[in-house]
N, C-alpha and C positions, 0 to 999 in steps of 0.2 A: 365488763362492759363499762362504757364511761359514766362518770358520776355527774357530768355536766354536758349540755350540748346546746349550742346557740341555735336559734330559730333557722339561720341561714346554713349552718351545718346540717340540720335535719333535712332542709329542703335539698341540699346536695345529696344527702344520703338517700333519699326517697328518688330523686332523679336518676341516680346511679343504678336503681333497680332495673331500669329499661335499657339493657345493654342489647339493643335491637339492631337488626338490619333494616335500612330503609328501602322500601319499594319506591323506584324512582318514578313510578307513574301515579303515584298518590302521596300527596303531602298532607300533613296535619294542618288544622286551622291555627292561626297565628296564636290565638289564645291558649293552645295547648303545647306550644313549643317547649315548655317546661318538661315535657315526656320525653324529650330528646326523639331519637328516630325509632320508629315502631314498625314491626312488620305486619303490612296489610294484607288481608286475606279476602279474595273476591267473593260475591254472593254465592251461596251454596243451594242450588236447588230452590231458588226463589226465596230463600231466607235472606235476612240482611247481612250486608258485610260486616267484618269485625277485625280487630287487631289481636295479635298474640305475641306474648313473649318469645323472643327468638332463642332464648335459653331457658332450662329448667331454673327455678328460683334458686338462687345460691345461699351457701351458709352466712355470707356476709348480709344479703338481701334480708334473710329471716332474722338474724341477729339484731338489725336496727328495728325491726317490728316488735320483737320481744322487749326491747329496751324501751320501745314507747309505751307499751302496755304497763312496763313496770313503773316508769316515771309518772303514769297518770293514775297509778295505783288501781289498776283494772285487774286485780288478782284473780277473780273468778275466771275471766277470759284468759289470764295468763296461766293458770293451771291447765286449761283445755289445749293451749297452744304450745306449752313446753314440750321440748323433743324427749322421747322415749329412748335415750342413749344406750340404756341396758340391753336393748334388742341386739347390739353387736355381738353380745355373748353367744348369740344362737347362729352367728354368720360362720360359714366355712372360710375362715381366714386364719393366718398364722398367729397373729398377735391381737386378739379381739379386744383385750383391755386398753390397748394403746388407742384404738378406736373410740371406746367408750368415753375416754378422758379428753381425746385430743381432735375427734374428726371434725367437730364443729369449728375448730381453728383454721381449716383449710377454707380459706375464704371464697375462692372461686370454684369451689366443688359444689355438686348440688345437695341442697339439703335433703336428708331422709329422717326416718324415725318421726315423722310429723304426722299427727293424726289428721283425718279428712277435716274435722272440725277446726283444727288449727290452720289448715289451708284455707278454709271459708273465711275465717276470721280475718286472714292476712289480706284477702280479696276485699272484705268490707272496709278494713282499714285505708286501703288504696283508694277506695271509692269514695270514702268520706273525706279524705285529705284533698283529692283533686276536685270534688264538687264545692268544697269550700274556697279552693284556690281560684276559682273562676265561676261566672254566673251565666254564660252563655250556652253551654253545653251541659247535658247530664251523662255522666261517665259511669258505667257499671262494669267492675271488675268482678270475674266469676270464673269457677271452673268450667271447661269445655264439656259439652255434650259430646257422646261418642261420635256421633255424625260430623260434628265440627272438628274434632281432633282428627278424625280419619281423613277428612277432606284436605286439612291442613298439611298433614303428614305426607299425603299423596301428591301434593302440590297441584291437585285438581284433576289428577289422573287415578280413577277409581280401580284401575287394573293393577297398579303397582302393588308388589309384594313388600319392598321396601322403599324408604323415603329417598334413597339415591338412584332408585330404578334398577331393573334387571332382577333375575330371580334368585340371585346368590348374595349372601352377606360378605363376601370378599370379593376382590378383583381378580384378574387374569394372573396376577403374581401370587395369588393366595393371601394377600394382605387384607385383613378384616376392615370393613368400612365402618364399624360401630363396635361400642364396648360390650361384647357379649361374653359368656362363659368361656368360649374358645379362644377370645383374643388375649395374646400374651402381653401382660401387664408387669411392670417392674416395681412390684411391691404393694402399689394402691389397688383398691378394689374398683371404685369409681375413678373417673377422670375429669378434668375441668369441663365446665359447662360449654366452653367454645371449642372443644376438641373436635376432631374430624371435619368434614366439609358440611356446609349448610345445604338444605335441599332448594327447591325451585323457589319457594317463598322466602327463603333466608333463615329457615329454622335449624336449630343445631340439636342433635342427638333425639330426634323423635323415635329412633329404634334404638334400643341399647341404653348402656349408662344407668339410668334408673327408670322404672315403670311411673306413670304418671296418674293421679286422681282424675276421675271423672266426676261429673256433675251429679249423676244419679246413682244410688245404690252404694256399693262398697268395691266398685270396679276399678282396677288400675289397668294401663294398657301400654303397650309398645316394647315390652321386654326390658332386660336389666342386665346388669354386669354378671349376675350369677346364673343367668337363664340361658339355654343354649339358643343360638340364632334362630334355629327352626321355630321356637316358641316365642320369638321376640319380632313377629311381623306386624305390619300395619293392622291386621285383622286380630292380632293375638291380644287378649285380655284375661285377666283373672279376678276372681273375688278376694278381697283384701279386708278382712273384718277389723283390723286395727291397724296401728302404725307398723312400719316394716323397715329394714336396714336397706331394702332394695327400692322403696317407694318414695317419690317426690312429687312435685306438681308444676304445672305451667298455666298461669291463668290466661283468660282472653279477656279483650276489652271491647265493650259496645259503647260506642258514641252517638247520642242523639242530641239534635239541636232543639234547645227550648223554643216554646212557641213565644214570639216577641209581643 
């Protein structure tokens, strides 16, 4: 990690977290343009609307967060947030030791082996930064509820089995549309966070690649690279009592205007 970092560079690093796809019908307030483009999710069954990371949090995103904790000597939080890279030793891969020592260097790949507490601390870090950066809005980054995640993954169509539509995980040419156990990869297990096509809302890899932490309990959802496609639908979730080599996360963002 860097030994020194300027305030401007830190701002740039934090902004780069938001590799989102812009919803053309909804623009951010000018005070929040530093967030870059975000994916807007319309209201869910009477609940408020929200924004969502268009990709899973990447290794680079998470590394900047860890650097921040270390630079401020927040060692207790750092212990919770550090990655459990030894989990790779239990993965069904050819060279697990290489992943233990080198996976985190794959900057545009999804972060994994992160504890749920670490994911929550990451959300708190972003909330704290952006609430200090402006004073007109209250911003809350957090993990999504199951209902929020499923609505976003389905593009608002609750009947969908997969985020791309249709009943199957592959197209008519038998090409897989997500990174599942059946997907033919060339060496890697996960794929970059912007792989495959985004869904209706502009969200990438909501099915497959890595499962994602939800707000309540120890539930992860959406399937992963080592899980069969039949077990990685929008409705699929599993209990994950600790960090895992196939689980990452994707925060949502709630924006509320402060009372004048």
